[in-house]
C-alpha positions as a Markdown table, in Angstrom:
| # | Residue | x | y | z |
|---|---|---|---|---|
| 1 | Met | 111.0 | 54.2 | 70.2 |
| 2 | Glu | 114.0 | 54.8 | 68.0 |
| 3 | Asn | 111.8 | 55.9 | 65.1 |
| 4 | Arg | 109.9 | 58.3 | 67.4 |
| 5 | Asn | 113.2 | 59.8 | 68.7 |
| 6 | Ala | 114.5 | 60.2 | 65.1 |
| 7 | His | 111.2 | 61.8 | 64.0 |
| 8 | Ser | 111.4 | 64.3 | 67.0 |
| 9 | Leu | 115.0 | 65.2 | 66.2 |
| 10 | Gln | 114.1 | 65.7 | 62.6 |
| 11 | Arg | 111.2 | 67.9 | 63.5 |
| 12 | Gln | 113.4 | 70.0 | 65.8 |
| 13 | Asn | 116.0 | 70.5 | 63.1 |
| 14 | Glu | 113.3 | 71.6 | 60.7 |
| 15 | Leu | 112.0 | 74.2 | 63.2 |
| 16 | Glu | 115.5 | 75.5 | 63.8 |
| 17 | Gln | 116.1 | 75.8 | 60.0 |
| 18 | Gln | 112.8 | 77.7 | 59.6 |
| 19 | Leu | 113.8 | 80.1 | 62.4 |
| 20 | Met | 117.2 | 80.7 | 61.0 |
| 21 | Ser | 115.9 | 81.2 | 57.5 |
| 22 | Arg | 113.4 | 83.9 | 58.6 |
| 23 | Ser | 114.7 | 87.4 | 58.2 |
| 24 | Ala | 113.1 | 90.8 | 58.8 |
| 25 | Pro | 112.3 | 92.9 | 55.7 |
| 26 | Asn | 114.6 | 95.7 | 54.8 |
| 27 | Asp | 112.0 | 98.3 | 55.8 |
| 28 | Ala | 111.1 | 96.7 | 59.1 |
| 29 | Val | 111.6 | 98.8 | 62.2 |
| 30 | Leu | 113.0 | 96.7 | 64.9 |
| 31 | Pro | 112.1 | 97.6 | 68.5 |
| 32 | Glu | 114.8 | 99.2 | 70.5 |
| 33 | Pro | 116.1 | 97.2 | 73.4 |
| 34 | Arg | 114.6 | 98.2 | 76.8 |
| 35 | Pro | 117.0 | 99.9 | 79.2 |
| 36 | Pro | 117.7 | 98.1 | 82.4 |
| 37 | Pro | 115.4 | 98.9 | 85.2 |
| 38 | Ala | 116.6 | 101.8 | 87.4 |
| 39 | Lys | 117.8 | 101.0 | 90.8 |
| 40 | Pro | 115.2 | 102.0 | 93.4 |
| 41 | Arg | 116.1 | 105.2 | 95.3 |
| 42 | Thr | 116.5 | 104.8 | 99.0 |
| 43 | Asp | 116.4 | 107.2 | 101.9 |
| 44 | Leu | 120.2 | 107.1 | 102.2 |
| 45 | Asp | 120.5 | 108.3 | 98.6 |
| 46 | Ala | 118.1 | 111.2 | 99.3 |
| 47 | Leu | 120.2 | 112.1 | 102.4 |
| 48 | Phe | 123.4 | 111.9 | 100.5 |
| 49 | Ala | 121.9 | 114.3 | 97.8 |
| 50 | Leu | 120.9 | 116.7 | 100.6 |
| 51 | Thr | 124.3 | 116.5 | 102.2 |
| 52 | Lys | 125.9 | 117.3 | 98.9 |
| 53 | Arg | 123.8 | 120.5 | 98.5 |
| 54 | Phe | 124.6 | 121.5 | 102.1 |
| 55 | Cys | 128.4 | 121.0 | 101.5 |
| 56 | Cys | 128.3 | 123.1 | 98.4 |
| 57 | Val | 126.4 | 125.9 | 100.1 |
| 58 | Gln | 128.9 | 125.9 | 103.0 |
| 59 | Ile | 131.8 | 126.0 | 100.6 |
| 60 | Gly | 130.3 | 129.1 | 99.1 |
| 61 | Asn | 129.9 | 130.6 | 102.6 |
| 62 | Cys | 133.5 | 129.9 | 103.3 |
| 63 | Phe | 134.5 | 131.9 | 100.2 |
| 64 | Ile | 132.4 | 134.8 | 101.5 |
| 65 | Leu | 133.9 | 134.7 | 104.9 |
| 66 | Leu | 137.4 | 134.5 | 103.4 |
| 67 | Ile | 136.7 | 137.7 | 101.5 |
| 68 | Ala | 135.2 | 139.4 | 104.6 |
| 69 | Val | 138.1 | 138.2 | 106.9 |
| 70 | Pro | 141.2 | 137.6 | 104.8 |
| 71 | Ala | 143.2 | 136.6 | 107.9 |
| 72 | Ser | 141.1 | 133.5 | 108.3 |
| 73 | Ile | 142.5 | 131.9 | 105.2 |
| 74 | Tyr | 143.9 | 128.8 | 107.0 |
| 75 | Cys | 140.6 | 128.2 | 108.8 |
| 76 | Met | 138.5 | 128.7 | 105.7 |
| 77 | Leu | 140.8 | 126.4 | 103.6 |
| 78 | Leu | 140.6 | 123.7 | 106.2 |
| 79 | Ser | 136.8 | 124.1 | 106.3 |
| 80 | Met | 136.5 | 123.8 | 102.6 |
| 81 | Gly | 138.9 | 120.9 | 102.5 |
| 82 | Ile | 136.7 | 119.0 | 105.1 |
| 83 | Leu | 133.6 | 119.8 | 103.1 |
| 84 | Ile | 135.2 | 118.6 | 99.8 |
| 85 | Gly | 136.3 | 115.5 | 101.7 |
| 86 | Phe | 132.7 | 114.8 | 102.6 |
| 87 | Leu | 131.7 | 115.1 | 98.9 |
| 88 | Gly | 134.5 | 112.8 | 97.9 |
| 89 | Ser | 133.5 | 110.3 | 100.6 |
| 90 | Ile | 129.9 | 110.3 | 99.3 |
| 91 | Lys | 131.1 | 109.7 | 95.8 |
| 92 | Phe | 133.3 | 106.8 | 97.0 |
| 93 | Val | 130.5 | 105.2 | 98.9 |
| 94 | Glu | 128.1 | 105.5 | 95.8 |
| 95 | Val | 130.7 | 104.0 | 93.4 |
| 96 | Gln | 132.8 | 101.6 | 95.4 |
| 97 | Cys | 130.2 | 100.4 | 97.9 |
| 98 | Ala | 127.2 | 100.2 | 95.5 |
| 99 | Gln | 126.7 | 96.5 | 96.1 |
| 100 | Lys | 127.0 | 96.7 | 99.9 |
| 101 | Ser | 124.1 | 97.1 | 102.3 |
| 102 | Glu | 122.9 | 100.5 | 103.6 |
| 103 | Arg | 124.4 | 99.7 | 107.0 |
| 104 | Glu | 127.8 | 99.1 | 105.5 |
| 105 | Lys | 127.6 | 102.3 | 103.5 |
| 106 | Arg | 126.7 | 104.3 | 106.6 |
| 107 | Asp | 129.7 | 102.7 | 108.4 |
| 108 | Val | 132.1 | 103.6 | 105.6 |
| 109 | Phe | 130.9 | 107.2 | 105.4 |
| 110 | Gly | 130.9 | 107.4 | 109.2 |
| 111 | Arg | 134.6 | 106.4 | 109.4 |
| 112 | His | 135.5 | 109.0 | 106.7 |
| 113 | Trp | 133.4 | 111.6 | 108.6 |
| 114 | Leu | 135.2 | 111.0 | 111.9 |
| 115 | Leu | 138.6 | 111.0 | 110.1 |
| 116 | Leu | 138.0 | 114.3 | 108.5 |
| 117 | Met | 136.8 | 115.9 | 111.7 |
| 118 | His | 140.2 | 115.0 | 113.3 |
| 119 | Leu | 141.8 | 117.7 | 111.1 |
| 120 | Trp | 140.6 | 120.3 | 113.5 |
| 121 | Leu | 143.0 | 119.0 | 116.2 |
| 122 | Pro | 146.3 | 120.0 | 114.4 |
| 123 | Tyr | 144.7 | 123.3 | 113.3 |
| 124 | Ala | 144.0 | 124.1 | 117.0 |
| 125 | Ala | 147.7 | 123.3 | 117.8 |
| 126 | Met | 148.9 | 125.5 | 114.9 |
| 127 | Thr | 147.0 | 128.5 | 116.2 |
| 128 | Arg | 148.8 | 128.1 | 119.5 |
| 129 | Ala | 152.2 | 127.7 | 117.8 |
| 130 | His | 152.2 | 130.2 | 115.0 |
| 131 | Glu | 150.7 | 133.7 | 115.1 |
| 132 | Ala | 150.1 | 133.6 | 111.3 |
| 133 | Trp | 147.3 | 131.1 | 111.9 |
| 134 | Arg | 145.4 | 133.4 | 114.3 |
| 135 | Phe | 142.8 | 135.9 | 113.4 |
| 136 | Thr | 140.0 | 137.9 | 115.0 |
| 137 | Ala | 136.4 | 137.9 | 113.9 |
| 138 | Pro | 133.2 | 139.7 | 115.0 |
| 139 | Val | 130.9 | 138.0 | 117.5 |
| 140 | Trp | 128.1 | 137.7 | 115.0 |
| 141 | Ala | 130.3 | 135.8 | 112.5 |
| 142 | Tyr | 131.3 | 133.3 | 115.2 |
| 143 | Gly | 127.7 | 132.9 | 116.2 |
| 144 | Met | 126.7 | 132.0 | 112.6 |
| 145 | Gly | 129.5 | 129.5 | 112.6 |
| 146 | Ser | 128.2 | 127.9 | 115.7 |
| 147 | Thr | 124.7 | 127.4 | 114.1 |
| 148 | Val | 126.4 | 125.4 | 111.4 |
| 149 | Trp | 127.5 | 122.9 | 114.0 |
| 150 | Val | 123.9 | 122.5 | 114.9 |
| 151 | Ile | 123.3 | 121.3 | 111.4 |
| 152 | Phe | 126.3 | 119.0 | 111.5 |
| 153 | Gly | 125.0 | 117.4 | 114.7 |
| 154 | Leu | 121.6 | 116.9 | 113.0 |
| 155 | Tyr | 123.1 | 115.5 | 109.9 |
| 156 | Gln | 125.3 | 112.9 | 111.5 |
| 157 | Arg | 122.2 | 111.6 | 113.4 |
| 158 | Gln | 119.9 | 111.6 | 110.4 |
| 159 | Leu | 122.6 | 109.9 | 108.3 |
| 160 | Gly | 122.4 | 107.0 | 110.7 |
| 161 | Leu | 126.0 | 107.1 | 111.9 |
| 162 | Arg | 126.8 | 104.8 | 114.8 |
| 163 | Pro | 126.5 | 106.4 | 118.3 |
| 164 | Glu | 130.2 | 105.9 | 119.1 |
| 165 | Ile | 131.2 | 107.8 | 115.9 |
| 166 | Arg | 128.8 | 110.6 | 116.7 |
| 167 | Leu | 130.1 | 110.8 | 120.3 |
| 168 | Trp | 133.8 | 110.7 | 119.3 |
| 169 | Thr | 133.1 | 113.4 | 116.6 |
| 170 | Ala | 131.5 | 115.7 | 119.2 |
| 171 | Ile | 134.5 | 115.2 | 121.6 |
| 172 | Val | 137.1 | 115.9 | 118.9 |
| 173 | Val | 135.4 | 119.0 | 117.6 |
| 174 | Ser | 134.7 | 120.3 | 121.1 |
| 175 | Val | 138.3 | 119.8 | 122.3 |
| 176 | Ser | 139.6 | 121.4 | 119.1 |
| 177 | Phe | 137.5 | 124.6 | 119.5 |
| 178 | Leu | 138.3 | 124.7 | 123.2 |
| 179 | Ala | 142.0 | 124.5 | 122.6 |
| 180 | His | 142.5 | 127.1 | 119.8 |
| 181 | Val | 143.3 | 130.7 | 120.4 |
| 182 | Pro | 140.2 | 132.9 | 120.9 |
| 183 | Tyr | 138.7 | 134.3 | 117.7 |
| 184 | Thr | 136.4 | 136.9 | 119.3 |
| 185 | Asp | 136.1 | 139.1 | 122.3 |
| 186 | Met | 134.1 | 136.3 | 124.0 |
| 187 | Gly | 137.3 | 134.3 | 124.6 |
| 188 | Gln | 137.6 | 130.8 | 125.9 |
| 189 | Pro | 135.9 | 128.7 | 127.0 |
| 190 | Ile | 132.8 | 130.4 | 125.8 |
| 191 | Glu | 133.7 | 129.9 | 122.1 |
| 192 | Gly | 134.4 | 126.2 | 122.6 |
| 193 | Leu | 131.2 | 125.7 | 124.6 |
| 194 | Leu | 129.1 | 127.3 | 121.9 |
| 195 | Val | 130.4 | 124.8 | 119.4 |
| 196 | Ala | 129.8 | 121.9 | 121.8 |
| 197 | Gly | 126.4 | 123.2 | 122.6 |
| 198 | Gly | 125.6 | 123.5 | 118.9 |
| 199 | Ile | 126.5 | 119.8 | 118.3 |
| 200 | Ala | 124.5 | 118.7 | 121.3 |
| 201 | Phe | 121.5 | 120.8 | 120.2 |
| 202 | Gly | 121.7 | 119.2 | 116.8 |
| 203 | Glu | 121.7 | 115.7 | 118.3 |
| 204 | Leu | 118.7 | 116.7 | 120.4 |
| 205 | Leu | 116.8 | 118.0 | 117.4 |
| 206 | Gly | 117.6 | 114.8 | 115.5 |
| 207 | Leu | 116.3 | 112.7 | 118.4 |
| 208 | Thr | 113.1 | 114.8 | 118.5 |
| 209 | Leu | 112.6 | 114.2 | 114.7 |
| 210 | Glu | 113.2 | 110.5 | 115.1 |
| 211 | Ala | 110.7 | 110.3 | 118.0 |
| 212 | Gln | 108.1 | 112.1 | 115.9 |
| 213 | Arg | 108.7 | 109.8 | 113.0 |
| 214 | Ala | 108.3 | 106.8 | 115.2 |
| 215 | Gln | 105.1 | 108.1 | 116.6 |
| 216 | Val | 103.7 | 108.7 | 113.1 |
| 217 | Gln | 104.7 | 105.2 | 112.1 |
| 218 | Val | 103.0 | 103.7 | 115.1 |
| 219 | Glu | 99.8 | 105.5 | 114.3 |
| 220 | Val | 99.9 | 104.4 | 110.7 |
| 221 | Glu | 100.5 | 100.8 | 111.6 |
| 222 | Arg | 97.7 | 100.9 | 114.1 |
| 223 | Glu | 95.3 | 102.3 | 111.5 |
| 224 | Ala | 96.5 | 99.8 | 108.9 |
| 225 | Gln | 96.0 | 96.9 | 111.4 |
| 226 | Arg | 92.4 | 98.2 | 112.1 |
| 227 | Val | 91.6 | 98.3 | 108.3 |
| 228 | Leu | 93.1 | 94.9 | 107.7 |
| 229 | Asn | 91.2 | 93.4 | 110.6 |
| 230 | His | 87.9 | 94.9 | 109.4 |
| 231 | Thr | 88.5 | 93.9 | 105.8 |
| 232 | Ala | 89.4 | 90.3 | 106.8 |
| 233 | Lys | 86.2 | 90.0 | 108.9 |
| 234 | Arg | 84.1 | 91.4 | 106.1 |
| 235 | Leu | 85.6 | 89.0 | 103.5 |
| 236 | Met | 85.0 | 86.0 | 105.8 |
| 237 | Cys | 81.4 | 87.0 | 106.4 |
| 238 | Asn | 80.7 | 87.6 | 102.7 |
| 239 | Thr | 82.3 | 84.3 | 101.8 |
| 240 | Ala | 80.3 | 82.4 | 104.4 |
| 241 | Gln | 77.0 | 84.0 | 103.2 |
| 242 | Ala | 77.9 | 83.3 | 99.5 |
| 243 | Ala | 78.7 | 79.6 | 100.3 |
| 244 | Gln | 75.4 | 79.3 | 102.2 |
| 245 | Leu | 73.4 | 80.8 | 99.3 |
| 246 | Val | 75.1 | 78.5 | 96.8 |
| 247 | Leu | 74.5 | 75.5 | 98.9 |
| 248 | Ser | 70.8 | 76.3 | 99.1 |
| 249 | Gln | 70.7 | 76.3 | 95.3 |
| 250 | Leu | 72.2 | 72.9 | 94.8 |
| 251 | Asp | 68.8 | 71.1 | 94.9 |
| 252 | Asp | 67.4 | 73.4 | 92.3 |
| 253 | Leu | 70.5 | 72.9 | 90.1 |
| 254 | Ala | 69.7 | 69.2 | 90.0 |
| 255 | Ser | 66.0 | 69.8 | 89.1 |
| 256 | Asp | 64.5 | 68.3 | 86.0 |
| 257 | Asp | 62.6 | 71.5 | 85.2 |
| 258 | Pro | 64.9 | 73.6 | 82.9 |
| 259 | Ile | 63.4 | 76.9 | 84.1 |
| 260 | Ile | 64.2 | 76.2 | 87.7 |
| 261 | Arg | 67.6 | 74.8 | 86.8 |
| 262 | Asn | 68.6 | 77.9 | 84.8 |
| 263 | Thr | 67.2 | 80.3 | 87.4 |
| 264 | Ala | 69.3 | 78.6 | 90.1 |
| 265 | Arg | 72.3 | 78.6 | 87.9 |
| 266 | Ser | 71.9 | 82.4 | 87.3 |
| 267 | Glu | 71.5 | 83.2 | 91.0 |
| 268 | Ser | 74.5 | 81.1 | 91.9 |
| 269 | Glu | 76.7 | 82.7 | 89.3 |
| 270 | Glu | 75.6 | 86.2 | 90.5 |
| 271 | Val | 76.4 | 85.3 | 94.1 |
| 272 | Leu | 79.8 | 83.9 | 93.2 |
| 273 | Arg | 80.7 | 86.9 | 91.0 |
| 274 | Ser | 79.6 | 89.3 | 93.8 |
| 275 | Cys | 81.8 | 87.4 | 96.3 |
| 276 | Trp | 84.7 | 87.4 | 93.8 |
| 277 | Ala | 84.4 | 91.2 | 93.3 |
| 278 | Ala | 84.2 | 91.8 | 97.1 |
| 279 | Thr | 87.3 | 89.6 | 97.5 |
| 280 | Val | 89.3 | 91.6 | 94.9 |
| 281 | Met | 88.2 | 94.9 | 96.5 |
| 282 | Gly | 89.3 | 93.6 | 99.9 |
| 283 | Tyr | 92.6 | 92.4 | 98.6 |
| 284 | Asn | 93.3 | 95.8 | 97.0 |
| 285 | Ala | 92.4 | 97.6 | 100.3 |
| 286 | Cys | 94.7 | 95.4 | 102.3 |
| 287 | Arg | 97.5 | 95.9 | 99.8 |
| 288 | Ala | 97.0 | 99.7 | 99.8 |
| 289 | Asn | 97.3 | 99.8 | 103.6 |
| 290 | Leu | 100.4 | 97.6 | 103.6 |
| 291 | Leu | 101.9 | 100.0 | 101.0 |
| 292 | Gln | 101.0 | 103.0 | 103.2 |
| 293 | Arg | 102.5 | 101.4 | 106.3 |
| 294 | Arg | 105.8 | 100.6 | 104.5 |
| 295 | Leu | 106.0 | 104.1 | 103.2 |
| 296 | His | 106.2 | 105.4 | 106.8 |
| 297 | His | 109.0 | 103.1 | 107.8 |
| 298 | Ser | 112.2 | 104.7 | 109.2 |
| 299 | Ile | 115.2 | 105.6 | 107.0 |
| 300 | Arg | 117.0 | 102.5 | 108.2 |
| 301 | Glu | 114.3 | 100.3 | 106.5 |
| 302 | Pro | 114.0 | 101.5 | 102.9 |
| 303 | Phe | 110.7 | 100.9 | 101.1 |
| 304 | Cys | 110.9 | 98.4 | 98.2 |
| 305 | Val | 107.9 | 97.9 | 95.9 |
| 306 | Asp | 109.1 | 94.6 | 94.5 |
| 307 | Glu | 109.6 | 93.2 | 98.0 |
| 308 | Leu | 106.1 | 94.4 | 99.0 |
| 309 | Leu | 104.3 | 92.8 | 96.0 |
| 310 | Thr | 106.2 | 89.6 | 96.5 |
| 311 | Ala | 105.2 | 89.4 | 100.1 |
| 312 | Val | 101.5 | 90.1 | 99.3 |
């Protein structure tokens, strides 16, 4: 036993020396190291990217309105500050919360969203206290601003913020725009109700989109279940028939006649190969339908290829 262990240790040392002594030629081209696999893109990442573009466009609109109505400088600066705060919050979530779950990311961004919306309350108080903060604007300009709140209501629902955060945001913004000095000839409370109605309409639009997405998902799952059921039945039927045919050839496989034995062997192999091919096709069909069903999941359940292949 000791001699065997000593021989094994000696052989291992020899292999290590051979590996250490080997070196690549001077003109050899070593392969470059592969980059680490990219992190799969989720629906939240896509929504954040869309929110960034929306904030950038709205900042540009604020500059245009500021040029058109110079007296609205405080309102436009506050609007741009809130939008820049949204961009900073998204960057914070992407960097500092990269290892957290999507639900935690949404909660962090939701708290920042609500905190930034509270800035409208002191602005409304300042319009009451100081005349320099007041300005007048045409009705069409205020109407365009109200449509932006429709998009805000839609975004906060599509981003998956919690219901209490969305409700509190709607209350804060509605109270702020009901409390400030009127901007147009419409006066209060029409201006505040327009903003509140815009947020409510955005929530309703988001609810409609979610219901439509859920309906599509149910239809896809129903179709996938039908295909899976049909494929499973076909595979079981083909397997049973192949087993019956192979069993019927067992006597011929044991025959003394080489011709009969070779014929039976060939027929059995053909049956088994056909069964194997049908099984592979059925497996691929089932996997394709599972893939399609996962692609139609909601934004709160991101699709992951690795997870799907592992489950299959």
